[in-house]
N, C-alpha and C positions, 0 to 999 in steps of 0.2 A: 509320160502323162497317160490314162488312157481313154482314148477314146471313147465317148457314147453321141445319141443323141438329143437333142435337146430341143426347146423352143424358147426363143425371150416374148416377154414383152413390155413393152415402152412405148406410150404416144408418142414419141418423139425420135420421129426417124432415121434422124441422121445419128442422136446415139444408138440408133436399135443398129440400123447398117453397120455402125460404128462397129459395135460388137459384134455380129454377125462374122463378120469378116475377123477380128481381132482369132473369134472360137473356133473359125474354120479352118485359116489356118495354123490353128494348132494341132487339129486336127479332130474337131469335134463337127459331129455331120447335126449343121443345123436345120432341122426338120418345118420349122413353121417360123412365125414374126406373127404380131397380134400390138395391137392401137388401143384394141381394150379389152378389161376383162372378159368378157358375155364370149367374145373371140377367141381368144385364150381358152378357157374352158375348155370350147368344142374343140378345138386342136390338139390339145390333153385328148380328148377323149378317142378322137381318129388315129392319130398320131403316136400314141401312149409312151412317151420317152422316158428317158431317163433323170432326165432334169430340165426342169424352166427356170430361167431368173426372171423375174416381177418386177419391176418400178409401180412403190404401193402407191403412187400417187397420182391415177385414168382415169379417164372418160369415163359419164361426164360429169362427176363432182369434181372433180382430183380432189380426194378426200381419201379416202381408204379400201378403194373400190379393187387394191394389186394386191390387198390383203385375202379382201377377202375371197378371193376368187384361190388365194392361197389356201386360205383356209380350205374351203370345198376340194382342189385336188389335194391336201395330205389326208378329210376324211373319203375322198372316193377311192384313189390314187397313194397308200400308203406310201409305195415303196417311190416314186417319182422326187429324186433333192427336190427341195428351193430355194435361190435364194434371193432373196430379198435386194431390191434399190434404192435410195431414199435421195433423193434430194434436201431433204429436211430431217433434222435430227426424231426419229416417230420410235424408239427401241419399245417406247411400250405399252406402246400399240399393238407390236409383236409378241409384248413378255409369251402369250402363253399357247404359240407357235415356238417360239427358240425357246421354251422350253422341258419341250421335246427332246432336242437331241442334240436330234438323227439325222442325219443327209439333208440338217436344215443350217442356212443363216443368212446374215444382212449385214448391207456394206452399206454407206455413209460415200454419194455419188464422192464427191469432194474429199473426201479422204485416202478415197485410191490415187496413190500419187504415181504408180509406174503399169503397165500391161501387165506385169510380171504379175505383180501381187494378185490384181486379179484373178490371172487363169490359176495362179498358187488355191485362192478362193474356190475356187470352180472346181478342180479337181480333189481339195479336201472334201468337201460336199457329195460328189461324185463315187465316192471310195467310199464312203459312211460319215464320214467326221461334223462336223459344227462350224462355221465360222459365226463371228460377230468384232 
């Protein structure tokens, strides 16, 4: 597994800390954690990670703030891998990003049955692939 620098963005602090711990134990360097999209974008500019893991629904409206942040990151930092997470099936809202096919992924939180599957998805995106 190729370790890399990454930032996590999810407004659920327990989930975010759990993912950070999982990734840290797998050798990734978690260089930032954000609870909202604006903080995420600031951290990406400051830390320049290789990958970001972003919840689609984030404050303040809990609609598509995370997805909009992902679009901004893709435009401003095209080399950064992006893994979108969602508690709801929202693939259609992320189709434009997913169609790019490189270093991008989408996972439904409830469909991740094993930590190893999540880590595999992160590794595939870090290695230049895609996951849906």
